[in-house]
PDB file with one MODEL, atoms N, CA, C and O in Angstrom:
MODEL        1
ATOM      1  N   MET A   1      -6.569 -10.580  24.570  1.00  0.00           N
ATOM      2  CA  MET A   1      -7.073 -10.337  23.238  1.00  0.00           C
ATOM      3  C   MET A   1      -6.141  -9.359  22.523  1.00  0.00           C
ATOM      4  O   MET A   1      -5.687  -8.375  23.109  1.00  0.00           O
ATOM      5  N   ILE A   2      -5.867  -9.640  21.270  1.00  0.00           N
ATOM      6  CA  ILE A   2      -5.041  -8.765  20.446  1.00  0.00           C
ATOM      7  C   ILE A   2      -5.943  -8.118  19.401  1.00  0.00           C
ATOM      8  O   ILE A   2      -6.638  -8.802  18.650  1.00  0.00           O
ATOM      9  N   LEU A   3      -5.920  -6.793  19.368  1.00  0.00           N
ATOM     10  CA  LEU A   3      -6.675  -6.061  18.357  1.00  0.00           C
ATOM     11  C   LEU A   3      -5.727  -5.596  17.267  1.00  0.00           C
ATOM     12  O   LEU A   3      -4.579  -5.243  17.538  1.00  0.00           O
ATOM     13  N   GLY A   4      -6.206  -5.596  16.047  1.00  0.00           N
ATOM     14  CA  GLY A   4      -5.376  -5.158  14.943  1.00  0.00           C
ATOM     15  C   GLY A   4      -6.211  -4.528  13.854  1.00  0.00           C
ATOM     16  O   GLY A   4      -7.437  -4.473  13.950  1.00  0.00           O
ATOM     17  N   THR A   5      -5.551  -4.057  12.829  1.00  0.00           N
ATOM     18  CA  THR A   5      -6.206  -3.459  11.680  1.00  0.00           C
ATOM     19  C   THR A   5      -5.668  -4.114  10.414  1.00  0.00           C
ATOM     20  O   THR A   5      -4.648  -4.803  10.435  1.00  0.00           O
ATOM     21  N   THR A   6      -6.359  -3.889   9.339  1.00  0.00           N
ATOM     22  CA  THR A   6      -5.911  -4.399   8.048  1.00  0.00           C
ATOM     23  C   THR A   6      -6.261  -3.396   6.963  1.00  0.00           C
ATOM     24  O   THR A   6      -7.211  -2.626   7.104  1.00  0.00           O
ATOM     25  N   ALA A   7      -5.503  -3.403   5.892  1.00  0.00           N
ATOM     26  CA  ALA A   7      -5.755  -2.495   4.772  1.00  0.00           C
ATOM     27  C   ALA A   7      -5.250  -3.141   3.489  1.00  0.00           C
ATOM     28  O   ALA A   7      -4.304  -3.929   3.497  1.00  0.00           O
ATOM     29  N   SER A   8      -5.893  -2.792   2.407  1.00  0.00           N
ATOM     30  CA  SER A   8      -5.398  -3.253   1.104  1.00  0.00           C
ATOM     31  C   SER A   8      -4.343  -2.270   0.609  1.00  0.00           C
ATOM     32  O   SER A   8      -4.367  -1.092   0.964  1.00  0.00           O
ATOM     33  N   SER A   9      -3.435  -2.751  -0.196  1.00  0.00           N
ATOM     34  CA  SER A   9      -2.386  -1.871  -0.716  1.00  0.00           C
ATOM     35  C   SER A   9      -2.977  -0.761  -1.579  1.00  0.00           C
ATOM     36  O   SER A   9      -2.507   0.375  -1.526  1.00  0.00           O
ATOM     37  N   VAL A  10      -3.996  -1.070  -2.369  1.00  0.00           N
ATOM     38  CA  VAL A  10      -4.603  -0.041  -3.228  1.00  0.00           C
ATOM     39  C   VAL A  10      -5.243   1.046  -2.374  1.00  0.00           C
ATOM     40  O   VAL A  10      -5.095   2.233  -2.668  1.00  0.00           O
ATOM     41  N   GLY A  11      -5.951   0.650  -1.320  1.00  0.00           N
ATOM     42  CA  GLY A  11      -6.571   1.633  -0.441  1.00  0.00           C
ATOM     43  C   GLY A  11      -5.555   2.437   0.345  1.00  0.00           C
ATOM     44  O   GLY A  11      -5.780   3.611   0.639  1.00  0.00           O
ATOM     45  N   ALA A  12      -4.444   1.815   0.685  1.00  0.00           N
ATOM     46  CA  ALA A  12      -3.435   2.464   1.511  1.00  0.00           C
ATOM     47  C   ALA A  12      -2.455   3.324   0.720  1.00  0.00           C
ATOM     48  O   ALA A  12      -1.984   4.345   1.221  1.00  0.00           O
ATOM     49  N   GLU A  13      -2.141   2.916  -0.523  1.00  0.00           N
ATOM     50  CA  GLU A  13      -1.110   3.636  -1.276  1.00  0.00           C
ATOM     51  C   GLU A  13      -1.475   3.898  -2.735  1.00  0.00           C
ATOM     52  O   GLU A  13      -0.675   4.457  -3.485  1.00  0.00           O
ATOM     53  N   GLY A  14      -2.668   3.500  -3.135  1.00  0.00           N
ATOM     54  CA  GLY A  14      -3.065   3.669  -4.539  1.00  0.00           C
ATOM     55  C   GLY A  14      -2.518   2.543  -5.390  1.00  0.00           C
ATOM     56  O   GLY A  14      -1.632   1.797  -4.973  1.00  0.00           O
ATOM     57  N   VAL A  15      -3.055   2.436  -6.574  1.00  0.00           N
ATOM     58  CA  VAL A  15      -2.645   1.353  -7.465  1.00  0.00           C
ATOM     59  C   VAL A  15      -1.282   1.654  -8.088  1.00  0.00           C
ATOM     60  O   VAL A  15      -0.961   2.806  -8.382  1.00  0.00           O
ATOM     61  N   SER A  16      -0.501   0.619  -8.282  1.00  0.00           N
ATOM     62  CA  SER A  16       0.783   0.763  -8.965  1.00  0.00           C
ATOM     63  C   SER A  16       0.527   0.975 -10.457  1.00  0.00           C
ATOM     64  O   SER A  16      -0.343   0.318 -11.028  1.00  0.00           O
ATOM     65  N   PRO A  17       1.262   1.873 -11.090  1.00  0.00           N
ATOM     66  CA  PRO A  17       1.073   2.092 -12.532  1.00  0.00           C
ATOM     67  C   PRO A  17       1.268   0.836 -13.374  1.00  0.00           C
ATOM     68  O   PRO A  17       0.724   0.748 -14.475  1.00  0.00           O
ATOM     69  N   SER A  18       2.032  -0.136 -12.882  1.00  0.00           N
ATOM     70  CA  SER A  18       2.266  -1.348 -13.660  1.00  0.00           C
ATOM     71  C   SER A  18       1.278  -2.468 -13.334  1.00  0.00           C
ATOM     72  O   SER A  18       1.380  -3.559 -13.895  1.00  0.00           O
ATOM     73  N   ALA A  19       0.333  -2.216 -12.444  1.00  0.00           N
ATOM     74  CA  ALA A  19      -0.656  -3.235 -12.078  1.00  0.00           C
ATOM     75  C   ALA A  19      -1.782  -3.288 -13.107  1.00  0.00           C
ATOM     76  O   ALA A  19      -2.109  -2.286 -13.743  1.00  0.00           O
ATOM     77  N   ASP A  20      -2.359  -4.458 -13.256  1.00  0.00           N
ATOM     78  CA  ASP A  20      -3.493  -4.610 -14.171  1.00  0.00           C
ATOM     79  C   ASP A  20      -4.627  -3.657 -13.826  1.00  0.00           C
ATOM     80  O   ASP A  20      -5.275  -3.112 -14.719  1.00  0.00           O
ATOM     81  N   TRP A  21      -4.869  -3.454 -12.535  1.00  0.00           N
ATOM     82  CA  TRP A  21      -5.975  -2.586 -12.110  1.00  0.00           C
ATOM     83  C   TRP A  21      -5.799  -1.158 -12.617  1.00  0.00           C
ATOM     84  O   TRP A  21      -6.788  -0.457 -12.833  1.00  0.00           O
ATOM     85  N   SER A  22      -4.564  -0.718 -12.809  1.00  0.00           N
ATOM     86  CA  SER A  22      -4.338   0.648 -13.286  1.00  0.00           C
ATOM     87  C   SER A  22      -4.924   0.851 -14.682  1.00  0.00           C
ATOM     88  O   SER A  22      -5.300   1.965 -15.046  1.00  0.00           O
ATOM     89  N   LEU A  23      -4.999  -0.227 -15.462  1.00  0.00           N
ATOM     90  CA  LEU A  23      -5.635  -0.116 -16.784  1.00  0.00           C
ATOM     91  C   LEU A  23      -7.105   0.257 -16.643  1.00  0.00           C
ATOM     92  O   LEU A  23      -7.620   1.044 -17.437  1.00  0.00           O
ATOM     93  N   TRP A  24      -7.782  -0.294 -15.649  1.00  0.00           N
ATOM     94  CA  TRP A  24      -9.184   0.038 -15.396  1.00  0.00           C
ATOM     95  C   TRP A  24      -9.313   1.499 -14.980  1.00  0.00           C
ATOM     96  O   TRP A  24     -10.229   2.193 -15.420  1.00  0.00           O
ATOM     97  N   GLU A  25      -8.410   1.960 -14.142  1.00  0.00           N
ATOM     98  CA  GLU A  25      -8.461   3.358 -13.723  1.00  0.00           C
ATOM     99  C   GLU A  25      -8.225   4.295 -14.898  1.00  0.00           C
ATOM    100  O   GLU A  25      -8.960   5.266 -15.077  1.00  0.00           O
ATOM    101  N   ARG A  26      -7.207   4.009 -15.698  1.00  0.00           N
ATOM    102  CA  ARG A  26      -6.888   4.887 -16.832  1.00  0.00           C
ATOM    103  C   ARG A  26      -7.989   4.900 -17.880  1.00  0.00           C
ATOM    104  O   ARG A  26      -8.180   5.903 -18.567  1.00  0.00           O
ATOM    105  N   SER A  27      -8.721   3.784 -18.011  1.00  0.00           N
ATOM    106  CA  SER A  27      -9.796   3.734 -19.006  1.00  0.00           C
ATOM    107  C   SER A  27     -11.111   4.295 -18.465  1.00  0.00           C
ATOM    108  O   SER A  27     -12.102   4.367 -19.191  1.00  0.00           O
ATOM    109  N   GLY A  28     -11.121   4.692 -17.193  1.00  0.00           N
ATOM    110  CA  GLY A  28     -12.327   5.253 -16.597  1.00  0.00           C
ATOM    111  C   GLY A  28     -13.318   4.207 -16.105  1.00  0.00           C
ATOM    112  O   GLY A  28     -14.429   4.549 -15.698  1.00  0.00           O
ATOM    113  N   ARG A  29     -12.931   2.944 -16.137  1.00  0.00           N
ATOM    114  CA  ARG A  29     -13.818   1.867 -15.688  1.00  0.00           C
ATOM    115  C   ARG A  29     -13.798   1.705 -14.169  1.00  0.00           C
ATOM    116  O   ARG A  29     -14.639   1.002 -13.610  1.00  0.00           O
ATOM    117  N   ALA A  30     -12.850   2.344 -13.505  1.00  0.00           N
ATOM    118  CA  ALA A  30     -12.769   2.344 -12.045  1.00  0.00           C
ATOM    119  C   ALA A  30     -12.307   3.736 -11.616  1.00  0.00           C
ATOM    120  O   ALA A  30     -11.540   4.381 -12.331  1.00  0.00           O
ATOM    121  N   PRO A  31     -12.764   4.200 -10.461  1.00  0.00           N
ATOM    122  CA  PRO A  31     -12.314   5.521 -10.001  1.00  0.00           C
ATOM    123  C   PRO A  31     -10.823   5.512  -9.675  1.00  0.00           C
ATOM    124  O   PRO A  31     -10.263   4.478  -9.309  1.00  0.00           O
ATOM    125  N   SER A  32     -10.200   6.651  -9.810  1.00  0.00           N
ATOM    126  CA  SER A  32      -8.778   6.773  -9.525  1.00  0.00           C
ATOM    127  C   SER A  32      -8.517   6.556  -8.036  1.00  0.00           C
ATOM    128  O   SER A  32      -9.215   7.110  -7.186  1.00  0.00           O
ATOM    129  N   SER A  33      -7.521   5.758  -7.738  1.00  0.00           N
ATOM    130  CA  SER A  33      -7.153   5.521  -6.337  1.00  0.00           C
ATOM    131  C   SER A  33      -6.140   6.550  -5.853  1.00  0.00           C
ATOM    132  O   SER A  33      -5.866   6.635  -4.656  1.00  0.00           O
ATOM    133  N   GLY A  34      -5.583   7.331  -6.772  1.00  0.00           N
ATOM    134  CA  GLY A  34      -4.602   8.346  -6.387  1.00  0.00           C
ATOM    135  C   GLY A  34      -3.490   7.734  -5.552  1.00  0.00           C
ATOM    136  O   GLY A  34      -2.900   6.724  -5.934  1.00  0.00           O
ATOM    137  N   ASP A  35      -3.208   8.350  -4.413  1.00  0.00           N
ATOM    138  CA  ASP A  35      -2.208   7.761  -3.516  1.00  0.00           C
ATOM    139  C   ASP A  35      -2.891   7.081  -2.330  1.00  0.00           C
ATOM    140  O   ASP A  35      -2.327   6.998  -1.239  1.00  0.00           O
ATOM    141  N   GLY A  36      -4.104   6.600  -2.559  1.00  0.00           N
ATOM    142  CA  GLY A  36      -4.845   5.904  -1.503  1.00  0.00           C
ATOM    143  C   GLY A  36      -5.101   6.832  -0.335  1.00  0.00           C
ATOM    144  O   GLY A  36      -5.420   8.006  -0.525  1.00  0.00           O
ATOM    145  N   ASN A  37      -4.966   6.322   0.851  1.00  0.00           N
ATOM    146  CA  ASN A  37      -5.150   7.171   2.030  1.00  0.00           C
ATOM    147  C   ASN A  37      -3.842   7.810   2.488  1.00  0.00           C
ATOM    148  O   ASN A  37      -3.790   8.420   3.556  1.00  0.00           O
ATOM    149  N   GLY A  38      -2.794   7.673   1.691  1.00  0.00           N
ATOM    150  CA  GLY A  38      -1.514   8.313   1.992  1.00  0.00           C
ATOM    151  C   GLY A  38      -0.595   7.522   2.905  1.00  0.00           C
ATOM    152  O   GLY A  38       0.423   8.041   3.361  1.00  0.00           O
ATOM    153  N   PHE A  39      -0.945   6.262   3.178  1.00  0.00           N
ATOM    154  CA  PHE A  39      -0.132   5.468   4.091  1.00  0.00           C
ATOM    155  C   PHE A  39       1.313   5.344   3.620  1.00  0.00           C
ATOM    156  O   PHE A  39       2.227   5.301   4.444  1.00  0.00           O
ATOM    157  N   ALA A  40       1.528   5.287   2.334  1.00  0.00           N
ATOM    158  CA  ALA A  40       2.891   5.106   1.817  1.00  0.00           C
ATOM    159  C   ALA A  40       3.821   6.225   2.260  1.00  0.00           C
ATOM    160  O   ALA A  40       5.008   5.992   2.487  1.00  0.00           O
ATOM    161  N   THR A  41       3.297   7.423   2.385  1.00  0.00           N
ATOM    162  CA  THR A  41       4.147   8.552   2.783  1.00  0.00           C
ATOM    163  C   THR A  41       3.966   8.933   4.249  1.00  0.00           C
ATOM    164  O   THR A  41       4.804   9.642   4.806  1.00  0.00           O
ATOM    165  N   ASN A  42       2.893   8.477   4.880  1.00  0.00           N
ATOM    166  CA  ASN A  42       2.613   8.857   6.270  1.00  0.00           C
ATOM    167  C   ASN A  42       2.603   7.669   7.221  1.00  0.00           C
ATOM    168  O   ASN A  42       2.034   7.763   8.309  1.00  0.00           O
ATOM    169  N   HIS A  43       3.221   6.549   6.836  1.00  0.00           N
ATOM    170  CA  HIS A  43       3.088   5.343   7.648  1.00  0.00           C
ATOM    171  C   HIS A  43       3.589   5.516   9.080  1.00  0.00           C
ATOM    172  O   HIS A  43       3.006   4.935   9.995  1.00  0.00           O
ATOM    173  N   ALA A  44       4.626   6.277   9.301  1.00  0.00           N
ATOM    174  CA  ALA A  44       5.138   6.446  10.665  1.00  0.00           C
ATOM    175  C   ALA A  44       4.095   7.133  11.551  1.00  0.00           C
ATOM    176  O   ALA A  44       3.848   6.697  12.675  1.00  0.00           O
ATOM    177  N   ASP A  45       3.489   8.202  11.044  1.00  0.00           N
ATOM    178  CA  ASP A  45       2.447   8.899  11.803  1.00  0.00           C
ATOM    179  C   ASP A  45       1.226   8.007  12.001  1.00  0.00           C
ATOM    180  O   ASP A  45       0.648   7.968  13.087  1.00  0.00           O
ATOM    181  N   ASP A  46       0.840   7.293  10.949  1.00  0.00           N
ATOM    182  CA  ASP A  46      -0.331   6.416  11.041  1.00  0.00           C
ATOM    183  C   ASP A  46      -0.110   5.311  12.064  1.00  0.00           C
ATOM    184  O   ASP A  46      -1.012   5.005  12.843  1.00  0.00           O
ATOM    185  N   MET A  47       1.063   4.714  12.073  1.00  0.00           N
ATOM    186  CA  MET A  47       1.350   3.648  13.031  1.00  0.00           C
ATOM    187  C   MET A  47       1.397   4.202  14.457  1.00  0.00           C
ATOM    188  O   MET A  47       0.999   3.515  15.398  1.00  0.00           O
ATOM    189  N   ALA A  48       1.874   5.422  14.622  1.00  0.00           N
ATOM    190  CA  ALA A  48       1.886   6.046  15.954  1.00  0.00           C
ATOM    191  C   ALA A  48       0.453   6.270  16.442  1.00  0.00           C
ATOM    192  O   ALA A  48       0.161   6.073  17.621  1.00  0.00           O
ATOM    193  N   LEU A  49      -0.440   6.682  15.540  1.00  0.00           N
ATOM    194  CA  LEU A  49      -1.843   6.853  15.927  1.00  0.00           C
ATOM    195  C   LEU A  49      -2.464   5.521  16.341  1.00  0.00           C
ATOM    196  O   LEU A  49      -3.205   5.455  17.322  1.00  0.00           O
ATOM    197  N   LEU A  50      -2.162   4.470  15.595  1.00  0.00           N
ATOM    198  CA  LEU A  50      -2.681   3.157  15.959  1.00  0.00           C
ATOM    199  C   LEU A  50      -2.146   2.730  17.333  1.00  0.00           C
ATOM    200  O   LEU A  50      -2.897   2.229  18.170  1.00  0.00           O
ATOM    201  N   ALA A  51      -0.870   2.930  17.549  1.00  0.00           N
ATOM    202  CA  ALA A  51      -0.264   2.545  18.833  1.00  0.00           C
ATOM    203  C   ALA A  51      -0.881   3.330  19.986  1.00  0.00           C
ATOM    204  O   ALA A  51      -1.042   2.794  21.082  1.00  0.00           O
ATOM    205  N   ALA A  52      -1.227   4.593  19.751  1.00  0.00           N
ATOM    206  CA  ALA A  52      -1.834   5.422  20.796  1.00  0.00           C
ATOM    207  C   ALA A  52      -3.212   4.899  21.210  1.00  0.00           C
ATOM    208  O   ALA A  52      -3.698   5.219  22.294  1.00  0.00           O
ATOM    209  N   THR A  53      -3.832   4.105  20.357  1.00  0.00           N
ATOM    210  CA  THR A  53      -5.137   3.528  20.680  1.00  0.00           C
ATOM    211  C   THR A  53      -5.012   2.044  21.045  1.00  0.00           C
ATOM    212  O   THR A  53      -5.986   1.294  20.991  1.00  0.00           O
ATOM    213  N   ASP A  54      -3.804   1.642  21.414  1.00  0.00           N
ATOM    214  CA  ASP A  54      -3.508   0.262  21.829  1.00  0.00           C
ATOM    215  C   ASP A  54      -3.664  -0.771  20.719  1.00  0.00           C
ATOM    216  O   ASP A  54      -3.819  -1.959  21.002  1.00  0.00           O
ATOM    217  N   ILE A  55      -3.627  -0.342  19.476  1.00  0.00           N
ATOM    218  CA  ILE A  55      -3.618  -1.276  18.347  1.00  0.00           C
ATOM    219  C   ILE A  55      -2.152  -1.594  18.088  1.00  0.00           C
ATOM    220  O   ILE A  55      -1.356  -0.702  17.796  1.00  0.00           O
ATOM    221  N   ARG A  56      -1.807  -2.860  18.198  1.00  0.00           N
ATOM    222  CA  ARG A  56      -0.405  -3.271  18.104  1.00  0.00           C
ATOM    223  C   ARG A  56      -0.074  -4.058  16.846  1.00  0.00           C
ATOM    224  O   ARG A  56       1.095  -4.349  16.589  1.00  0.00           O
ATOM    225  N   THR A  57      -1.077  -4.404  16.064  1.00  0.00           N
ATOM    226  CA  THR A  57      -0.803  -5.159  14.844  1.00  0.00           C
ATOM    227  C   THR A  57      -1.516  -4.502  13.669  1.00  0.00           C
ATOM    228  O   THR A  57      -2.628  -3.991  13.800  1.00  0.00           O
ATOM    229  N   HIS A  58      -0.854  -4.529  12.528  1.00  0.00           N
ATOM    230  CA  HIS A  58      -1.446  -3.993  11.297  1.00  0.00           C
ATOM    231  C   HIS A  58      -1.016  -4.896  10.149  1.00  0.00           C
ATOM    232  O   HIS A  58       0.160  -5.235  10.011  1.00  0.00           O
ATOM    233  N   ARG A  59      -1.971  -5.272   9.346  1.00  0.00           N
ATOM    234  CA  ARG A  59      -1.686  -6.115   8.182  1.00  0.00           C
ATOM    235  C   ARG A  59      -2.060  -5.340   6.931  1.00  0.00           C
ATOM    236  O   ARG A  59      -3.193  -4.878   6.790  1.00  0.00           O
ATOM    237  N   MET A  60      -1.113  -5.202   6.033  1.00  0.00           N
ATOM    238  CA  MET A  60      -1.387  -4.547   4.755  1.00  0.00           C
ATOM    239  C   MET A  60      -0.953  -5.467   3.630  1.00  0.00           C
ATOM    240  O   MET A  60       0.139  -6.034   3.662  1.00  0.00           O
ATOM    241  N   THR A  61      -1.811  -5.609   2.640  1.00  0.00           N
ATOM    242  CA  THR A  61      -1.409  -6.406   1.498  1.00  0.00           C
ATOM    243  C   THR A  61      -0.302  -5.672   0.753  1.00  0.00           C
ATOM    244  O   THR A  61      -0.208  -4.446   0.810  1.00  0.00           O
ATOM    245  N   ILE A  62       0.509  -6.413   0.073  1.00  0.00           N
ATOM    246  CA  ILE A  62       1.613  -5.834  -0.700  1.00  0.00           C
ATOM    247  C   ILE A  62       1.237  -5.872  -2.174  1.00  0.00           C
ATOM    248  O   ILE A  62       0.782  -6.895  -2.686  1.00  0.00           O
ATOM    249  N   GLU A  63       1.430  -4.760  -2.839  1.00  0.00           N
ATOM    250  CA  GLU A  63       1.149  -4.661  -4.269  1.00  0.00           C
ATOM    251  C   GLU A  63       2.336  -5.261  -5.021  1.00  0.00           C
ATOM    252  O   GLU A  63       3.390  -4.637  -5.139  1.00  0.00           O
ATOM    253  N   TRP A  64       2.149  -6.475  -5.524  1.00  0.00           N
ATOM    254  CA  TRP A  64       3.244  -7.166  -6.195  1.00  0.00           C
ATOM    255  C   TRP A  64       3.767  -6.376  -7.388  1.00  0.00           C
ATOM    256  O   TRP A  64       4.958  -6.436  -7.693  1.00  0.00           O
ATOM    257  N   ALA A  65       2.904  -5.645  -8.060  1.00  0.00           N
ATOM    258  CA  ALA A  65       3.337  -4.863  -9.220  1.00  0.00           C
ATOM    259  C   ALA A  65       4.297  -3.746  -8.823  1.00  0.00           C
ATOM    260  O   ALA A  65       5.013  -3.230  -9.680  1.00  0.00           O
ATOM    261  N   ARG A  66       4.331  -3.360  -7.552  1.00  0.00           N
ATOM    262  CA  ARG A  66       5.341  -2.395  -7.092  1.00  0.00           C
ATOM    263  C   ARG A  66       6.671  -3.108  -6.857  1.00  0.00           C
ATOM    264  O   ARG A  66       7.734  -2.560  -7.150  1.00  0.00           O
ATOM    265  N   ILE A  67       6.608  -4.326  -6.331  1.00  0.00           N
ATOM    266  CA  ILE A  67       7.818  -5.101  -6.051  1.00  0.00           C
ATOM    267  C   ILE A  67       8.494  -5.549  -7.337  1.00  0.00           C
ATOM    268  O   ILE A  67       9.716  -5.477  -7.468  1.00  0.00           O
ATOM    269  N   GLU A  68       7.681  -6.017  -8.292  1.00  0.00           N
ATOM    270  CA  GLU A  68       8.195  -6.509  -9.574  1.00  0.00           C
ATOM    271  C   GLU A  68       7.397  -5.843 -10.697  1.00  0.00           C
ATOM    272  O   GLU A  68       6.463  -6.437 -11.236  1.00  0.00           O
ATOM    273  N   PRO A  69       7.771  -4.597 -11.052  1.00  0.00           N
ATOM    274  CA  PRO A  69       7.002  -3.845 -12.045  1.00  0.00           C
ATOM    275  C   PRO A  69       7.011  -4.454 -13.452  1.00  0.00           C
ATOM    276  O   PRO A  69       6.097  -4.210 -14.239  1.00  0.00           O
ATOM    277  N   SER A  70       8.013  -5.223 -13.758  1.00  0.00           N
ATOM    278  CA  SER A  70       8.039  -5.982 -15.006  1.00  0.00           C
ATOM    279  C   SER A  70       8.703  -7.328 -14.707  1.00  0.00           C
ATOM    280  O   SER A  70       9.492  -7.452 -13.770  1.00  0.00           O
ATOM    281  N   ALA A  71       8.376  -8.307 -15.501  1.00  0.00           N
ATOM    282  CA  ALA A  71       8.832  -9.677 -15.233  1.00  0.00           C
ATOM    283  C   ALA A  71      10.349  -9.731 -15.014  1.00  0.00           C
ATOM    284  O   ALA A  71      11.131  -9.321 -15.872  1.00  0.00           O
ATOM    285  N   GLY A  72      10.740 -10.244 -13.850  1.00  0.00           N
ATOM    286  CA  GLY A  72      12.151 -10.426 -13.547  1.00  0.00           C
ATOM    287  C   GLY A  72      12.882  -9.186 -13.083  1.00  0.00           C
ATOM    288  O   GLY A  72      14.081  -9.254 -12.813  1.00  0.00           O
ATOM    289  N   SER A  73      12.202  -8.050 -12.979  1.00  0.00           N
ATOM    290  CA  SER A  73      12.832  -6.792 -12.574  1.00  0.00           C
ATOM    291  C   SER A  73      12.282  -6.359 -11.219  1.00  0.00           C
ATOM    292  O   SER A  73      11.119  -5.969 -11.118  1.00  0.00           O
ATOM    293  N   LEU A  74      13.112  -6.424 -10.175  1.00  0.00           N
ATOM    294  CA  LEU A  74      12.686  -6.035  -8.840  1.00  0.00           C
ATOM    295  C   LEU A  74      12.971  -4.559  -8.590  1.00  0.00           C
ATOM    296  O   LEU A  74      13.993  -4.030  -9.026  1.00  0.00           O
ATOM    297  N   ASP A  75      12.059  -3.906  -7.886  1.00  0.00           N
ATOM    298  CA  ASP A  75      12.223  -2.505  -7.503  1.00  0.00           C
ATOM    299  C   ASP A  75      12.680  -2.476  -6.048  1.00  0.00           C
ATOM    300  O   ASP A  75      11.858  -2.575  -5.137  1.00  0.00           O
ATOM    301  N   ASN A  76      13.981  -2.341  -5.827  1.00  0.00           N
ATOM    302  CA  ASN A  76      14.526  -2.380  -4.476  1.00  0.00           C
ATOM    303  C   ASN A  76      14.042  -1.225  -3.612  1.00  0.00           C
ATOM    304  O   ASN A  76      13.928  -1.380  -2.396  1.00  0.00           O
ATOM    305  N   ASP A  77      13.755  -0.071  -4.207  1.00  0.00           N
ATOM    306  CA  ASP A  77      13.216   1.050  -3.430  1.00  0.00           C
ATOM    307  C   ASP A  77      11.845   0.690  -2.869  1.00  0.00           C
ATOM    308  O   ASP A  77      11.551   0.988  -1.712  1.00  0.00           O
ATOM    309  N   ALA A  78      11.012   0.058  -3.673  1.00  0.00           N
ATOM    310  CA  ALA A  78       9.689  -0.359  -3.210  1.00  0.00           C
ATOM    311  C   ALA A  78       9.820  -1.403  -2.106  1.00  0.00           C
ATOM    312  O   ALA A  78       9.095  -1.357  -1.112  1.00  0.00           O
ATOM    313  N   ILE A  79      10.737  -2.336  -2.281  1.00  0.00           N
ATOM    314  CA  ILE A  79      10.953  -3.363  -1.259  1.00  0.00           C
ATOM    315  C   ILE A  79      11.391  -2.714   0.050  1.00  0.00           C
ATOM    316  O   ILE A  79      10.879  -3.061   1.115  1.00  0.00           O
ATOM    317  N   ASP A  80      12.330  -1.777  -0.021  1.00  0.00           N
ATOM    318  CA  ASP A  80      12.799  -1.091   1.183  1.00  0.00           C
ATOM    319  C   ASP A  80      11.675  -0.311   1.851  1.00  0.00           C
ATOM    320  O   ASP A  80      11.590  -0.273   3.079  1.00  0.00           O
ATOM    321  N   ARG A  81      10.813   0.311   1.053  1.00  0.00           N
ATOM    322  CA  ARG A  81       9.701   1.088   1.609  1.00  0.00           C
ATOM    323  C   ARG A  81       8.743   0.174   2.359  1.00  0.00           C
ATOM    324  O   ARG A  81       8.275   0.524   3.442  1.00  0.00           O
ATOM    325  N   TYR A  82       8.446  -0.994   1.793  1.00  0.00           N
ATOM    326  CA  TYR A  82       7.579  -1.949   2.486  1.00  0.00           C
ATOM    327  C   TYR A  82       8.223  -2.431   3.789  1.00  0.00           C
ATOM    328  O   TYR A  82       7.540  -2.582   4.802  1.00  0.00           O
ATOM    329  N   ILE A  83       9.515  -2.668   3.762  1.00  0.00           N
ATOM    330  CA  ILE A  83      10.200  -3.113   4.974  1.00  0.00           C
ATOM    331  C   ILE A  83      10.151  -2.022   6.049  1.00  0.00           C
ATOM    332  O   ILE A  83       9.947  -2.313   7.227  1.00  0.00           O
ATOM    333  N   ASP A  84      10.337  -0.782   5.640  1.00  0.00           N
ATOM    334  CA  ASP A  84      10.309   0.338   6.592  1.00  0.00           C
ATOM    335  C   ASP A  84       8.932   0.553   7.209  1.00  0.00           C
ATOM    336  O   ASP A  84       8.809   0.965   8.362  1.00  0.00           O
ATOM    337  N   ALA A  85       7.890   0.263   6.414  1.00  0.00           N
ATOM    338  CA  ALA A  85       6.521   0.473   6.915  1.00  0.00           C
ATOM    339  C   ALA A  85       6.225  -0.549   7.966  1.00  0.00           C
ATOM    340  O   ALA A  85       5.128  -0.559   8.525  1.00  0.00           O
TER     341      ALA A  85
ENDMDL
END
């Protein structure tokens, strides 16, 4: 049996400023996600904790608005960060 975890990008790293959902946050129609649970900056430590509990797989959704903040414009830093995580 393989055990794993999953997380949404908003919960793990907060909403991207260029995402549609950020409009809801800025208008007060949704609570601020801030930087989520901090996975974006603490992923190495978080993955080590998962590994220490024999969790070997983790699935996180990718926030497309971070990858392509405007039509046709890719954010290579965001892409590299996702690859590193």
